[in-house]
C-alpha positions as CSV (number, residue, x, y, z in Angstrom):
1,X,69.3,-11.5,109.9
2,X,67.0,-9.5,112.2
3,X,68.1,-6.9,114.8
4,X,67.7,-9.4,117.7
5,X,70.3,-11.7,116.1
6,X,72.5,-8.7,115.3
7,X,72.6,-7.6,118.9
8,X,73.4,-11.1,120.1
9,X,76.3,-11.5,117.6
10,X,78.0,-8.1,117.8
11,X,79.9,-6.1,120.4
12,X,78.6,-2.8,121.8
13,X,81.1,-0.7,119.9
14,X,80.0,-2.2,116.6
15,X,76.4,-1.6,117.4
16,X,77.1,2.0,118.3
17,X,79.0,2.6,115.1
18,X,76.2,1.1,113.1
19,X,73.5,3.2,114.8
20,X,75.6,6.3,114.1
21,X,75.8,5.4,110.4
22,X,72.1,5.0,110.4
23,X,71.5,8.3,112.1
24,X,69.6,6.8,115.0
25,X,70.3,6.4,118.7
26,X,71.6,3.0,119.8
27,X,68.8,2.8,122.3
28,X,66.3,3.0,119.5
29,X,67.9,0.0,117.8
30,X,68.0,-1.9,121.1
31,X,64.3,-1.4,121.5
32,X,63.7,-2.5,118.0
33,X,65.8,-5.6,118.6
34,X,63.6,-6.5,121.6
35,X,60.4,-6.0,119.7
36,X,59.4,-3.0,121.8
37,X,59.6,-0.7,118.7
38,X,59.5,-1.4,115.0
39,X,61.9,0.3,112.6
40,X,60.2,2.2,109.8
41,X,60.3,1.2,106.2
42,X,62.9,3.8,105.3
43,X,65.2,2.8,108.2
44,X,64.8,-0.9,107.2
45,X,65.9,-0.1,103.6
46,X,68.9,1.9,105.0
47,X,69.9,-1.0,107.3
48,X,69.8,-3.5,104.3
49,X,71.8,-1.0,102.2
50,X,74.5,-0.7,104.8
51,X,74.8,-4.3,105.8
52,X,73.9,-7.1,103.4
53,X,73.4,-9.6,106.3
54,X,70.0,-8.0,106.8
55,X,66.9,-8.6,104.7
56,X,63.7,-6.5,104.6
57,X,61.6,-9.6,105.3
58,X,63.5,-10.4,108.4
59,X,63.5,-6.8,109.7
60,X,59.8,-6.3,109.1
61,X,57.9,-9.5,108.2
62,X,54.7,-7.6,108.7
63,X,55.5,-5.4,105.7
64,X,57.8,-7.5,103.5
65,X,56.9,-11.1,104.6
66,X,55.2,-13.7,102.4
67,X,57.1,-12.7,99.3
68,X,55.8,-9.2,99.0
69,X,58.5,-7.1,97.4
70,X,59.5,-3.6,98.2
71,X,57.4,-1.9,95.5
72,X,54.3,-3.9,96.4
73,X,54.7,-2.9,100.0
74,X,54.1,0.8,99.2
75,X,50.4,1.4,100.0
76,X,49.3,4.7,98.6
77,X,45.8,4.2,99.8
78,X,46.7,4.8,103.4
79,X,45.3,7.8,105.2
80,X,47.6,10.8,105.5
81,X,48.6,12.4,108.8
82,X,45.6,14.6,108.9
83,X,43.3,11.6,109.0
84,X,41.6,12.2,105.6
85,X,41.3,9.7,102.9
86,X,43.6,10.2,99.9
87,X,42.2,11.4,96.6
88,X,43.2,8.1,94.9
89,X,41.2,6.1,97.5
90,X,38.2,8.3,97.1
91,X,38.4,7.9,93.3
92,X,38.7,4.1,93.7
93,X,35.7,4.0,96.0
94,X,33.6,6.1,93.6
95,X,34.3,3.8,90.7
């Protein structure tokens, strides 16, 4: 299930309670359900943990689609917040 389907099939009180359990505002989940925002990987994992109707691939097919599992989705060659390339990436490029 994705968030759009969840919002279509549930009542406002249920959605609010779910958002509270997730530690996010209901408006954020609403924006995610409409495709205006994307839930982060950590939030997706928590959603799947709290409600088994959800799957990672349905929540974020751009990360977990095409059979990519959770471990493979972790990319430690991404740039850090400072914009510099990670040490591992530099080592890989040097080899």
